[in-house]
Z-matrix of the N, CA and C atoms (Angstrom, degrees):
N
C 1 1.455
C 2 1.545 1 107.16
N 3 1.294 2 116.56 1 141.10
C 4 1.421 3 126.43 2 176.03
C 5 1.494 4 112.24 3 -72.39
N 6 1.259 5 120.78 4 145.24
C 7 1.493 6 126.29 5 -178.35
C 8 1.496 7 111.84 6 -133.29
N 9 1.262 8 113.01 7 163.19
C 10 1.459 9 123.60 8 170.77
C 11 1.522 10 109.32 9 -111.34
N 12 1.404 11 112.21 10 139.90
C 13 1.460 12 116.23 11 168.40
C 14 1.490 13 110.36 12 -75.43
N 15 1.253 14 122.05 13 124.75
C 16 1.479 15 125.78 14 -177.13
C 17 1.504 16 110.48 15 -115.40
N 18 1.282 17 118.06 16 129.97
C 19 1.510 18 124.20 17 174.86
C 20 1.523 19 106.55 18 -128.54
N 21 1.372 20 115.44 19 124.73
C 22 1.412 21 119.92 20 175.00
C 23 1.538 22 106.54 21 -112.65
N 24 1.300 23 116.86 22 117.67
C 25 1.472 24 122.04 23 -169.41
C 26 1.527 25 113.34 24 -123.08
N 27 1.397 26 117.09 25 127.75
C 28 1.434 27 124.42 26 175.59
C 29 1.511 28 107.37 27 -107.95
N 30 1.258 29 117.11 28 168.84
C 31 1.466 30 120.97 29 175.82
C 32 1.548 31 112.87 30 -58.05
N 33 1.387 32 116.99 31 -29.17
C 34 1.486 33 116.87 32 -177.30
C 35 1.537 34 112.18 33 -86.85
N 36 1.417 35 117.88 34 -31.72
C 37 1.403 36 118.80 35 -171.79
C 38 1.505 37 111.35 36 -167.81
N 39 1.280 38 114.37 37 165.61
C 40 1.503 39 120.50 38 160.37
C 41 1.492 40 112.89 39 -68.81
N 42 1.269 41 118.30 40 103.73
C 43 1.448 42 125.53 41 -175.39
C 44 1.535 43 109.75 42 -64.76
N 45 1.365 44 117.39 43 -44.35
C 46 1.401 45 119.92 44 -174.67
C 47 1.556 46 109.87 45 -156.13
N 48 1.306 47 116.34 46 133.26
C 49 1.455 48 119.94 47 176.46
C 50 1.621 49 104.34 48 -131.08
N 51 1.380 50 113.96 49 118.26
C 52 1.454 51 114.20 50 -172.22
C 53 1.538 52 106.64 51 -157.03
N 54 1.272 53 116.32 52 179.65
C 55 1.494 54 125.97 53 170.18
C 56 1.467 55 108.30 54 -108.78
N 57 1.333 56 118.52 55 139.72
C 58 1.496 57 121.96 56 179.53
C 59 1.531 58 110.93 57 -138.74
N 60 1.225 59 120.28 58 151.04
C 61 1.389 60 125.74 59 176.51
C 62 1.587 61 114.40 60 -83.24
N 63 1.337 62 110.03 61 -28.70
C 64 1.507 63 119.35 62 -177.11
C 65 1.479 64 109.12 63 -148.77
N 66 1.255 65 119.77 64 143.41
C 67 1.569 66 128.38 65 173.34
C 68 1.469 67 109.66 66 -129.23
N 69 1.335 68 116.24 67 129.08
C 70 1.497 69 118.43 68 170.05
C 71 1.519 70 106.85 69 -114.40
N 72 1.265 71 117.22 70 128.10
C 73 1.486 72 128.45 71 -175.92
C 74 1.513 73 111.63 72 -114.07
N 75 1.323 74 120.11 73 139.90
C 76 1.433 75 123.28 74 174.66
C 77 1.567 76 109.73 75 -84.69
N 78 1.335 77 117.96 76 78.76
C 79 1.511 78 121.06 77 -177.16
C 80 1.489 79 109.93 78 -66.98
N 81 1.253 80 115.71 79 159.90
C 82 1.456 81 119.96 80 178.52
C 83 1.572 82 111.82 81 -64.70
N 84 1.315 83 116.81 82 -30.32
C 85 1.376 84 117.56 83 178.65
C 86 1.547 85 113.68 84 -98.31
N 87 1.275 86 116.60 85 6.60
C 88 1.530 87 120.54 86 178.17
C 89 1.519 88 106.05 87 139.29
N 90 1.312 89 114.12 88 174.15
C 91 1.497 90 120.25 89 -178.46
C 92 1.450 91 110.68 90 -70.80
N 93 1.366 92 116.32 91 145.99
C 94 1.454 93 124.24 92 -179.17
C 95 1.463 94 106.37 93 -122.70
N 96 1.354 95 118.15 94 126.36
C 97 1.466 96 124.14 95 173.43
C 98 1.516 97 107.47 96 -99.01
N 99 1.265 98 119.08 97 125.20
C 100 1.473 99 124.72 98 -173.20
C 101 1.567 100 106.31 99 -116.33
N 102 1.291 101 115.66 100 126.09
C 103 1.524 102 122.53 101 174.26
C 104 1.483 103 106.52 102 -120.23
N 105 1.264 104 120.47 103 157.83
C 106 1.541 105 125.86 104 174.79
C 107 1.560 106 106.58 105 -50.60
N 108 1.359 107 112.12 106 137.71
C 109 1.453 108 115.08 107 -177.07
C 110 1.538 109 116.66 108 92.73
N 111 1.223 110 119.28 109 -7.59
C 112 1.466 111 123.48 110 -177.37
C 113 1.504 112 110.12 111 -58.44
N 114 1.350 113 114.41 112 151.75
C 115 1.429 114 118.79 113 -178.70
C 116 1.577 115 107.87 114 -67.14
N 117 1.282 116 115.32 115 161.43
C 118 1.493 117 122.10 116 176.14
C 119 1.519 118 112.61 117 -70.95
N 120 1.258 119 115.55 118 133.76
C 121 1.540 120 119.95 119 176.20
C 122 1.452 121 110.21 120 -159.94
N 123 1.335 122 113.42 121 162.49
C 124 1.516 123 122.21 122 175.94
C 125 1.506 124 99.22 123 -133.71
N 126 1.383 125 110.93 124 137.01
C 127 1.536 126 116.36 125 -177.92
C 128 1.538 127 105.32 126 -145.87
N 129 1.384 128 107.15 127 151.02
C 130 1.512 129 113.69 128 172.16
C 131 1.500 130 106.79 129 -84.20
N 132 1.278 131 113.39 130 150.73
C 133 1.541 132 119.99 131 -179.20
C 134 1.527 133 106.13 132 -109.85
N 135 1.396 134 115.37 133 144.09
C 136 1.396 135 123.17 134 170.44
C 137 1.454 136 108.25 135 -99.75
N 138 1.330 137 122.30 136 159.59
C 139 1.490 138 122.04 137 175.36
C 140 1.520 139 108.89 138 -58.40
N 141 1.300 140 114.26 139 134.64
C 142 1.454 141 116.96 140 176.48
C 143 1.530 142 114.47 141 166.41
N 144 1.346 143 115.48 142 -171.01
C 145 1.451 144 120.37 143 -176.77
C 146 1.595 145 111.85 144 -81.61
N 147 1.289 146 114.12 145 141.35
C 148 1.415 147 119.84 146 175.53
C 149 1.582 148 106.89 147 -124.67
N 150 1.287 149 120.21 148 142.24
C 151 1.416 150 121.39 149 -177.03
C 152 1.509 151 110.96 150 -127.78
N 153 1.297 152 119.64 151 140.43
C 154 1.493 153 126.27 152 178.64
C 155 1.539 154 106.05 153 -122.01
N 156 1.218 155 119.13 154 135.44
C 157 1.555 156 121.60 155 164.18
C 158 1.454 157 108.98 156 -102.46
N 159 1.347 158 113.07 157 115.47
C 160 1.446 159 119.93 158 -177.78
C 161 1.558 160 109.81 159 -121.06
N 162 1.288 161 119.36 160 112.02
C 163 1.398 162 124.55 161 -177.09
C 164 1.589 163 109.99 162 52.30
N 165 1.254 164 111.24 163 45.65
C 166 1.518 165 117.57 164 175.52
C 167 1.545 166 115.47 165 77.79
N 168 1.388 167 118.36 166 -0.69
C 169 1.393 168 125.12 167 178.89
C 170 1.517 169 108.01 168 -106.83
N 171 1.365 170 114.80 169 130.37
C 172 1.490 171 117.27 170 177.01
C 173 1.484 172 115.46 171 -90.28
N 174 1.274 173 117.42 172 127.75
C 175 1.427 174 125.64 173 179.56
C 176 1.537 175 108.15 174 -109.16
N 177 1.362 176 117.39 175 133.73
C 178 1.352 177 123.68 176 -172.96
C 179 1.606 178 107.65 177 -113.51
N 180 1.271 179 115.67 178 130.62
C 181 1.470 180 122.73 179 179.32
C 182 1.501 181 109.79 180 -130.13
N 183 1.356 182 115.25 181 161.80
C 184 1.492 183 125.96 182 177.52
C 185 1.517 184 105.03 183 -113.90
N 186 1.338 185 118.23 184 128.58
C 187 1.513 186 121.52 185 172.22
C 188 1.413 187 109.10 186 -122.15
N 189 1.303 188 114.44 187 147.38
C 190 1.500 189 120.99 188 172.39
C 191 1.568 190 105.61 189 -87.46
N 192 1.294 191 116.46 190 -162.16
C 193 1.443 192 117.88 191 177.35
C 194 1.526 193 108.95 192 -59.76
N 195 1.339 194 118.19 193 164.39
C 196 1.447 195 122.97 194 176.32
C 197 1.477 196 112.99 195 167.52
N 198 1.382 197 114.23 196 -164.52
C 199 1.448 198 121.92 197 -177.73
C 200 1.560 199 106.18 198 -131.55
N 201 1.331 200 111.79 199 139.05
C 202 1.533 201 116.49 200 172.02
C 203 1.508 202 110.01 201 -117.29
N 204 1.262 203 116.56 202 138.81
C 205 1.481 204 122.45 203 173.24
C 206 1.518 205 107.74 204 -117.59
N 207 1.329 206 110.17 205 125.73
C 208 1.475 207 117.56 206 -173.33
C 209 1.561 208 108.60 207 -120.83
N 210 1.295 209 115.91 208 128.55
C 211 1.445 210 124.79 209 172.67
C 212 1.555 211 107.31 210 -129.65
N 213 1.352 212 114.44 211 164.68
C 214 1.498 213 117.23 212 -172.27
C 215 1.528 214 108.53 213 -59.87
N 216 1.294 215 124.17 214 -23.53
C 217 1.533 216 122.32 215 -178.06
C 218 1.539 217 111.89 216 -111.56
N 219 1.347 218 120.85 217 -4.31
C 220 1.467 219 116.07 218 -174.53
C 221 1.559 220 107.48 219 -155.14
N 222 1.390 221 111.80 220 160.47
C 223 1.433 222 126.24 221 177.11
C 224 1.511 223 106.25 222 -130.58
N 225 1.355 224 119.06 223 121.96
C 226 1.519 225 119.22 224 171.46
C 227 1.470 226 109.55 225 -122.45
N 228 1.314 227 112.76 226 125.07
C 229 1.512 228 116.25 227 178.85
C 230 1.546 229 106.47 228 -115.06
N 231 1.327 230 113.92 229 131.59
C 232 1.449 231 126.97 230 175.52
C 233 1.496 232 111.06 231 -111.41
N 234 1.241 233 116.49 232 113.82
C 235 1.554 234 121.24 233 -176.39
C 236 1.541 235 111.24 234 -145.81
N 237 1.341 236 114.52 235 145.84
C 238 1.453 237 116.28 236 179.44
C 239 1.555 238 111.36 237 -66.90
N 240 1.311 239 118.98 238 -24.74
C 241 1.341 240 121.31 239 -178.30
C 242 1.585 241 112.55 240 -146.01
N 243 1.295 242 113.73 241 125.69
C 244 1.463 243 119.42 242 176.74
C 245 1.598 244 106.36 243 -134.54
N 246 1.302 245 117.10 244 134.89
C 247 1.440 246 118.88 245 174.10
C 248 1.538 247 109.76 246 -149.88
N 249 1.316 248 115.05 247 162.25
C 250 1.491 249 119.47 248 174.46
C 251 1.423 250 109.94 249 -72.35
N 252 1.385 251 116.58 250 145.95
C 253 1.536 252 123.53 251 178.55
C 254 1.474 253 109.16 252 -75.43
């Protein structure tokens, strides 16, 4: 199965660096579902739930405001606060 390289970055550290099959982001205009091969985009994030599917297991996280950069092979999230739900 194809995966995305995912990096979740806060000002203090890289919170998580992993591979995921699916990423759900709380975009400023609504939720964004990201699969491998997604078109390139940059979006602002609103506070909310973020989900990662890693080896068939869903991980839930909470992000504050931030920015997400999406490319066909990776997702990078830059946020002042990220934590597990």
